[in-house]
N, C-alpha and C positions, 0 to 999 in steps of 0.2 A: 519480582516482576509480576504484575497482574496482566493476564491475557485479555482481561475485560476492560482495561484502561482505555479511556477515550483518547488521551494524548500520548504520543510515543515517548514524551519526556517521562511519564509516569508508568509506561509500559515497557517497550523494547529497550529504552535507554535508561531505565530507572537505576540500574546497577552502576552506571557511569556518573549519575547525578545525585548520589546520596548527599554529598556535601552542599550542593545547591538547594536541595529540598530541605536540608536542615536549617537553612536561612530564610527560605521563602514559602514554606508550606503554611497551611492554615493554622496548624499548631504552633509554628514558629512565630506567626503574627500574634497569636494569643499570648505567647510567652513574652514577647516584646512589650505588649500592652501591659501585662502584669508588671514587668520591669519598670515601666514608666510610672505606673500608679504607686508602686512600692517606693520608688525613689522620691516621689512627691510627698508621700506621707512621712518618710524619713527627713526630708528637707524641712517640712513644717514643724516636726518635733524638735529639730535641732536649732531652729530659729527662735529669737526672742520677740518676734513681731506677731506671733499668734499664741497668746497665752492659753487659749482654750485647748491646745494640743500639748500635753505634758511631755517632758523629756522621757525617752525610752531607756530601758535597762539594756545591758549588753545581751542578755538572753532574748529580749524582745526584738532587738535589731537582728540577731542571728535568725530568729524565726521568720522575720520578714524576708531576709535575704534567701532563706530556704524556699519560700514560695516561688522565687524566680529560679534559683539554681536546681531545684528538684522538680520543676514543672515537667510533667511527662504525659504520656498518652491518657492515663486515667483522669488527670486534671483537665486536659483538653476536651475529653469526652464530657466531663461535668459542665464546663463552660458551654459546650454545644447544647447540652440538655437545658440549661438555664435559658439559652437563646431561643429555644422553642417557645418559651413563655413570653420573654421580653420582645421578641422579634427585633432585637437591637444587639449587635454583636459587642459593642464597647460596654453597654450597660450590663451585659451578661458577665463581662470580666469584673466589673465593679462588684456585682452581687457575689461572684465567686470569691473574691478576696474577703468581702465582709463575712461570708459564710465560714471561711477558714479561720477568721479571727473571733467568731462568735463565742466559742468556748475556751478562750485563752485570756491572759491578762490584758490583751490588747482590745478587748470588747468595748472598753470605754472610749477608745479613739477610732473605732471602726467607721463611724459615720463621717469621719473626715477623709476617708478614701474618696477620691474624685472631687474633693472640695474645690468649688468655683471653676471647675473644668467643663469645657465643652468636649464632645467626643473628639474633635479634631485636635485638641491640645494633646490628647493621648495618641491618636492615630499618626499625626505628622511626625512625631518623635519616634514612634515605633517603626514607621517605614524608613526613616532616616537611619536608624540603627541597623535595620535589616539590610539596606542597600550598602551602607558602609562596610558591614561585615561581608556581604556577598561579593562586593568588588574587592575589598582589601584582603580578605582571607581566602577566597576561592578563585575569582577571575584573575586578579592581578599576579599572584604567584605563578599561575599556569601560563599567562601571557609572557611574563618575564623569562620563564624556563624556555618557552618556544623561541623567543627572540635570542636568547643566549645560545641555544642549539644552532640556530641559523648563523649566528655570528661566528661560532666555532667552525662551522662548515665553510663559511666564507674565507676565513683565514687559512684553513687547510687546503682549499682549492684556489687560492689567490693567484697562482701562476699557471693554472691549467687552462690552455687556450681553448676558445669556443667560437664558432662562427655566430656572429650576431645575426638577428633576423628583424629588420625593420619592415613593416607592412608584410611580414611573413616571408620576405625575400632575403637572400644572402646579403649581408652587409659587413662593414668593417669589423674585424674580429675583436673579441673581448675576452674576458676570462670568466670561468664559472664563478669564482669567488667574488669578483666585482659585481656580477649581476645579483648574487645573493646579498651582498653588502648594501645594495640600493634599498632592499626591503628592510634590512636592519635599521638603517638610517631613518627610514620613514616611520617604522614602528616606534623607535625610541622617542621620537618627537611626540607621538600620541601618548606614550606611556608617561612622559613628563606631565602632560596635561592631566591625565587620569590620576596620577599620584598626587597632584596638587588640587584635586577637587575639594570644594567646600560642601559639607553636609549641613544644611540649614534646618532650623527648628524654630517654632513659635510656641508661646505658652501665655496667651493673653485673653482667653475667654471667648464668649459666644460670637462677638463681632470684632474682636481684636482691640478692645478699649479698656479691658480690666473692669467692666461694669460691676459684676458681682463682687469682685475682689475689693474694689474701692468702697462699696456700700457696706461691706462687712467689717473691713479694717481700713478706715480712711487714712490712717497715719502711716501705714506700711508702705515702704518704697517699692511698689509692685514692679515697675520695669526693671529695677536693679535685681530684685529677687528672681524674676523670670530669667534675666540674662545669666545670673549665676547658676540657676537650675539647669538651663539648657547646656551651658558650658560644662557642668558637672557630668553630663552624659557624653562628653566628647564631641559635641555638635556646636555649630556656629549660630548665634542668636539672630533672628530676624525680628526687628522691633515693630515693623509696620506691615500689618496684614489685615485681611478681612477675617471671617471665621476660619478660613483655611490659610495655610502657608501657600504662597502662589505657585510652588513647584518649578520655578524657573531653574533652580539648581538641579532638579532631577532631569529637566530637559537638557541641560548642559552635560550631565553625566551620560545620558542616552546618546547624545550627539557624539560625544568623545568615544564611547564604545563602538558606535556605528562606524566612525571613521577608521578605527582599528580594524573592524571587521571588513570594511571595504578593501583595505590594503591586503588583508588575509585572503579575500576572494581573488584578488589580482595575483597573489603569490601561488595559491592553489592551482589556478589556471595555467600559470607559467610552468609549474612542476608537471602538470598533466601534459603540456605540450612538449616539454623536454623528454618525458617518458615516451611520448608518441614518436619523437624523432630519434629515439634510441640513445640519447645522451645520458639518460639516467636509467639504470636497471633496478628492478624490484626483486627483493628476496621473496622466495616462495615458501610458505609454510607447508609442512607435510600434510597431504590430503586436501589442500586448498583448491577450490573449484573457481575458475574464472568465468566459465560459460557452461550452461547446462547441456550444450551440444558440441562446442568446439573445445576439445581437450587442451589445446595449446595455450589458451588465453590466460593471461595474468592481468587483470584489470586494475587500473589506479583508483580503486573504490574509496580509499581513505580520503584522497584529495577531492573526489566528487562529493562524498558525504560532507566533508568540511565546507565545501563551497555552498552546498544546499543549506546547511545549518547556519552558516554565517549570514546568508541572505534571509533566512527565516528570522533569525535574531534581529537583523536590521529592520525587517518589516514591522516587528513589534516595537523595537526601540524607537524607530523614527515616528511611528504612529504615536507613541506615548509622549515623545518630545513635542509633537504638534498639538496633542490633545490636552495634556495635563495643565499647561499654563492658562487655559481658558476656563472661566467660571462666571456664570451670570450673577451680576450684582455682588452681594456679600457671600454667596455660596450656592452652588447646586451640587447634585450628587454624582455628576458624570465621572469625577475623578475617583470615586470610591471603587467602581467596577474596574476602571482602567488600571489603578495602582496594583490590583491583585495580579496583574500580568507582568509585573517587573521580573518575577522569577522565570517567566516563560522566555522573555528576551535574553536574560542572563543564561538560562539553561541551554538554549540553542547556541549562544556564543561560546559557552564553555565546551559544548560538544564539538564545535568547529575547531577549537584550539587543540583538543585532545585527538581528534581525527587527524589533523595535520601533523601533530607530533608523532603519531603512529605511522603515518605515511612516510615521514622523513626517516624514521628508524629503519625502514625496509629499503631505503634507497642506497645505491652506490653509483659512482660516476664511471661511465664507460669511456675511458680515455681513447681506446682504439677507435670507437665510433666517432668521437670528436675529431680525431686526427684525420680519418677518412673524409669527413665532411669538409674539413679545411683544405685538404689536398685537392679536392674537386672544385675549389672556388678561387682559383688564381685571379679571376676577374676582380675580386674585391681589392686587389692591390692597385687598381686603376686610380683610386683616390690618392694613394701615396705618390705615384708617378706623376700625375698631373699637378700635384701640389709642388713637388720639386721642380718641375718644369716652369711653373709660375715664378718660383724664386729665381730661376736662371734667365727669365725674360723671354721665354718661348711664346710665340704667337698662338692663340687658340689652343692651349694645352687641354682644356676640358673637352673640347670638341674632338680633338685627336684621339683621346682615350675613349670617348663615347663611341666613335666609329670603330675602334679596335675591340671594345669589350661588350657593348650593349647587345644582348641577345645572342652573343657568340660563345662558342666553346673555346675558352682561353686556357692554354697550358703554360707551364713554366717556360717552355721553349719559345712560345709565341711572345710572351712578355719580355723575356731576356733579349730576343732579337730586336724588339722595339727599343728597349733601353739602350742596347749597344749602338744603335744608330743615332742617338741623341747627342747634341753638343752640350755636355754637362761637365762640371768640375769633376776631376778624377775621384775625389772622396765621395761626392754625391752619387756618382755612377756605381761605385763599388758598394755603397750602402744599399742602393736599390737592387743591385744584382744579388746581394746576399740575403735579401728579404724573402720570406716565405709567408703564406697566410698565418701560420702558427706563430710567427715571430712578430706579426703586425698587431700587437695588442696595446700599443701606446703605454700609458702610465697606469694601466688597470691594477697591477699588483700593488703599486705604491698607494693607490686610492683605497685599497682594502686596509692598508696599514692605518689609515685615519680612524678606523673603527676602534682600534685599541687605544689610540690617543684620545679619542672622544670619551671613551669609557673611563680612562684614567682621569680625565678632567672632570667628569661627573662625580667621581669619588674623591677628588682631591680636596 
């Protein structure tokens, strides 16, 4: 961690984000550019449509793969040094590769590095590879672990009754597990979208028409070659572009991540409120300080940190989603600076996931507090009583319970006396008299069971 870092992602939180930095740093971008340039040279050498590029030996192929696999800090520094002269970051990568090939058996094909390419042919594929790895290898596993943790908690707490609070006021009881299950269902839907994202790429020259390609090799099937090349990188080919790939798919990815983050903020705020109500207790680490002046404090800082980072992530992601698909005519450079912040959006999002996970690890459910709250809220059974009265044909049942319960201190005795005076079938009266707030949770526990059924269906 550098205490002189401008961004907290590279300073205070650097230790938590090494895996994100490995995918989105300047050096990572350079390495992906080298990967694309090398892959294109290998593709040309393997095809019969460019006789000027001879077939390569096994040793030469290994050497080229080594430029990618062994790309490290020294190599990144060299690319940066070349850029000081070129004032062009992609050209610096091209010159770096040619420099590395100069004194090898590949010197005769070195000039075909970056053949017929515009910078965006390299850049768009490099960023697609970065984002695919950043989401698939870093963000998605973390998100799936968090959702699985909450799903396990939902099942474990499926039958633990809890007073619901609509508009912050006591409402019909629910269970802890069912309220957690709601978030799991919402997140899983977003995860399906994110797991199914397409990562697009283009490889068609300066304005998307294969101009240079066709003039050099007019008989080569360039659209088919480009499609196969992009697919060989594990990406989806976009055949119709200007100089740049339009970035619509990146906007889709950013929007999907932002939707997940929004649900995460909702979850973090509810956890914060449940802690405030005493429903959840926090484990205290030895020596942990909650307040610099109030010794008793144990603050829900993990959920607060998660909320802030999810919102910061969304600020970046939603800006990129709106900014990146816009480009004047065949190309302007606004996307270049914007794309460099993909890692910032992902970094804050990953921090939010990890903070929430740490917060959950320190939580326990205070069943006694839940029970006390329920026992002080007999008025919430007014819904049950007036509904059964409706069934029995009573006149103005809602209004009768409103007069009895609204703004009043209702006790079990108060409610039981009211029920005893009603003309109801014996079974209905007995069921109402046996009811307590803790038992009035409807089908909440059964609804939690749908989580397991849904998960089994997804893997069936």
